[in-house]
Backbone bond lengths (Angstrom), bond angles and torsions (degrees), N, CA, C in turn:
res aa  C-N    CA-C-N  psi(-1)  N-CA   C-N-CA  omega(-1)  CA-C   N-CA-C  phi
1 M - - - 1.446 - - 1.527 110.63 -
2 F 1.334 117.86 -64.08 1.463 120.95 177.98 1.499 107.97 -120.80
3 D 1.337 116.25 121.26 1.443 121.41 -178.01 1.512 107.99 -116.65
4 L 1.322 117.41 120.42 1.452 122.82 -177.69 1.530 111.33 -62.11
5 R 1.315 117.88 -32.06 1.451 120.14 -178.33 1.537 111.74 -67.37
6 T 1.330 116.65 -41.66 1.459 119.13 177.79 1.531 111.39 -71.88
7 F 1.346 116.83 -28.08 1.470 119.56 176.58 1.525 109.93 -66.70
8 K 1.324 117.90 -38.47 1.466 121.48 179.07 1.521 111.20 -70.34
9 Q 1.340 117.98 -27.38 1.452 120.90 -177.36 1.526 112.11 -82.01
10 K 1.322 118.60 -12.44 1.440 120.63 -177.91 1.522 110.50 -71.86
11 S 1.324 113.93 154.21 1.461 118.89 177.83 1.546 108.30 -72.83
12 P 1.312 118.42 163.07 1.467 120.09 179.01 1.531 112.80 -58.52
13 Q 1.328 117.08 -35.14 1.455 119.81 178.24 1.530 110.48 -66.08
14 Q 1.301 118.26 -43.52 1.469 121.79 178.72 1.515 111.79 -64.82
15 R 1.337 117.06 -39.25 1.452 120.72 176.30 1.514 112.02 -64.13
16 F 1.345 116.68 -41.82 1.460 121.62 178.53 1.521 109.93 -62.18
17 L 1.326 117.24 -46.49 1.461 119.94 179.74 1.512 112.34 -65.28
18 F 1.331 117.38 -35.18 1.470 121.60 176.39 1.522 110.25 -62.86
19 I 1.328 116.59 -47.51 1.473 120.41 -179.31 1.526 110.64 -67.07
20 L 1.344 117.16 -38.65 1.440 121.03 176.74 1.533 111.18 -63.36
21 G 1.304 117.19 -38.40 1.463 121.74 175.28 1.507 112.70 -62.17
22 L 1.350 116.09 -41.59 1.471 119.57 178.03 1.530 111.00 -68.45
23 V 1.335 118.44 -36.21 1.453 121.49 177.12 1.534 110.57 -64.56
24 M 1.333 116.38 -44.18 1.463 119.62 -179.47 1.538 111.29 -66.73
25 F 1.342 116.57 -36.65 1.455 120.21 173.74 1.510 111.52 -57.76
26 T 1.342 115.26 -45.27 1.466 120.26 -179.88 1.520 111.01 -65.62
27 V 1.325 117.79 -39.91 1.478 120.82 178.87 1.528 110.56 -62.53
28 Y 1.294 118.87 -46.71 1.452 121.79 -179.98 1.538 111.30 -64.57
29 L 1.318 117.22 -40.91 1.438 120.64 179.84 1.530 111.24 -64.98
30 I 1.321 117.34 -45.49 1.463 120.51 179.24 1.514 111.38 -65.71
31 L 1.338 117.06 -40.74 1.476 120.48 178.38 1.514 111.27 -61.69
32 G 1.326 116.92 -41.38 1.466 120.54 178.31 1.519 111.95 -65.31
33 L 1.324 116.41 -41.40 1.472 120.04 178.56 1.518 110.78 -67.70
34 V 1.331 118.61 -39.13 1.456 121.27 177.88 1.514 110.96 -62.92
35 L 1.339 116.98 -41.30 1.461 119.09 178.71 1.511 111.70 -62.77
36 I 1.312 117.53 -38.53 1.449 120.42 -178.57 1.521 112.99 -76.49
37 L 1.319 117.44 -42.02 1.460 120.33 -168.43 1.534 114.51 -93.18
38 W 1.317 119.64 -24.15 1.451 121.53 -175.79 1.535 109.49 -82.16
39 K 1.333 115.97 107.70 1.456 121.09 -173.49 1.527 113.44 -73.43
40 D 1.356 118.08 -43.28 1.471 122.20 -176.18 1.500 111.05 -100.05
41 M 1.331 116.32 52.72 1.453 120.08 -179.57 1.522 110.31 -71.12
42 P 1.337 118.05 141.37 1.457 119.72 -178.61 1.552 113.67 -69.25
43 I 1.313 116.89 -13.84 1.481 119.53 177.50 1.514 107.76 -83.70
44 T 1.350 115.68 130.32 1.461 118.82 179.76 1.528 109.24 -85.94
45 L 1.323 113.81 101.10 1.442 122.32 178.20 1.530 107.90 -141.74
46 D 1.305 116.12 131.87 1.464 119.19 -178.31 1.531 110.90 -61.81
47 Q 1.327 115.73 153.24 1.456 122.55 -175.17 1.531 113.56 -56.55
48 P 1.354 119.77 -46.90 1.481 117.34 -180.00 1.508 113.95 -64.24
49 Y 1.334 117.42 -33.88 1.444 120.16 178.16 1.527 112.44 -71.49
50 R 1.332 116.51 -35.36 1.461 120.07 176.13 1.512 110.41 -65.34
51 I 1.334 117.56 -42.69 1.446 120.40 179.21 1.518 111.23 -64.73
52 A 1.346 116.10 -41.44 1.464 120.26 -179.52 1.525 110.67 -65.52
53 L 1.314 117.45 -43.45 1.459 120.46 178.94 1.520 110.59 -67.81
54 G 1.310 118.86 -40.38 1.456 121.48 176.30 1.514 112.32 -62.84
55 A 1.317 116.93 -42.33 1.473 120.79 176.83 1.523 111.81 -63.49
56 L 1.333 115.34 -40.69 1.459 119.75 178.79 1.523 110.97 -63.90
57 L 1.338 117.78 -39.15 1.457 120.98 178.22 1.560 110.42 -67.81
58 I 1.293 117.04 -36.84 1.478 119.99 179.23 1.536 109.55 -68.56
59 V 1.317 117.86 -40.44 1.464 119.89 177.36 1.534 110.26 -65.23
60 Y 1.338 117.38 -39.69 1.462 120.63 177.04 1.512 110.63 -64.94
61 A 1.305 118.05 -37.70 1.464 121.78 177.03 1.542 110.09 -62.64
62 A 1.322 116.91 -41.33 1.455 121.03 178.45 1.540 111.39 -64.16
63 I 1.319 115.89 -39.36 1.474 119.43 177.53 1.531 110.24 -64.77
64 R 1.336 116.99 -43.52 1.452 120.34 178.18 1.534 111.25 -62.87
65 F 1.344 116.43 -41.10 1.474 120.10 178.44 1.518 110.59 -61.56
66 N 1.317 115.77 -42.00 1.465 119.88 178.73 1.540 111.22 -62.47
67 R 1.328 116.98 -40.60 1.455 119.64 179.60 1.515 112.68 -70.13
68 V 1.340 117.06 -34.51 1.467 120.42 178.78 1.508 111.02 -69.02
69 M 1.341 116.98 -42.07 1.450 120.29 -174.54 1.533 113.10 -84.44
70 K 1.323 118.42 -11.20 1.466 120.85 179.49 1.531 108.59 -68.63
71 P 1.308 116.22 128.49 1.484 118.97 -180.00 1.535 110.06 -69.61
72 N 1.310 115.00 135.78 1.477 120.38 177.41 1.526 107.49 -88.15
73 D 1.303 115.29 137.16 1.466 121.63 179.77 1.515 111.12 -102.36
74 D 1.339 116.45 39.18 1.473 121.16 -178.48 1.491 111.30 -77.80
C-alpha cells in the first residue's frame, strides 16, 4: 500500500501533491464526522440531512484516500 522507498523516489511536486491529498482526505473525514456527531451545531439543518451529508463526505473521503494511495503505473 505505502512504500517508503517509492515515496523517497518521487519528485518534490509528486510528494507535495501526495501530502496535499492526505490533508484533503483528513479534512473531508473530519468535516463528515463533525456534521454527524456535533448535536448543537450553529447551522440549522435537520438531523437526517446532517447525517446524510456527513455520510456522503465520509464516502468521498474514502474515495479520495483510495485514489491517493493507488500506485501510479506511469
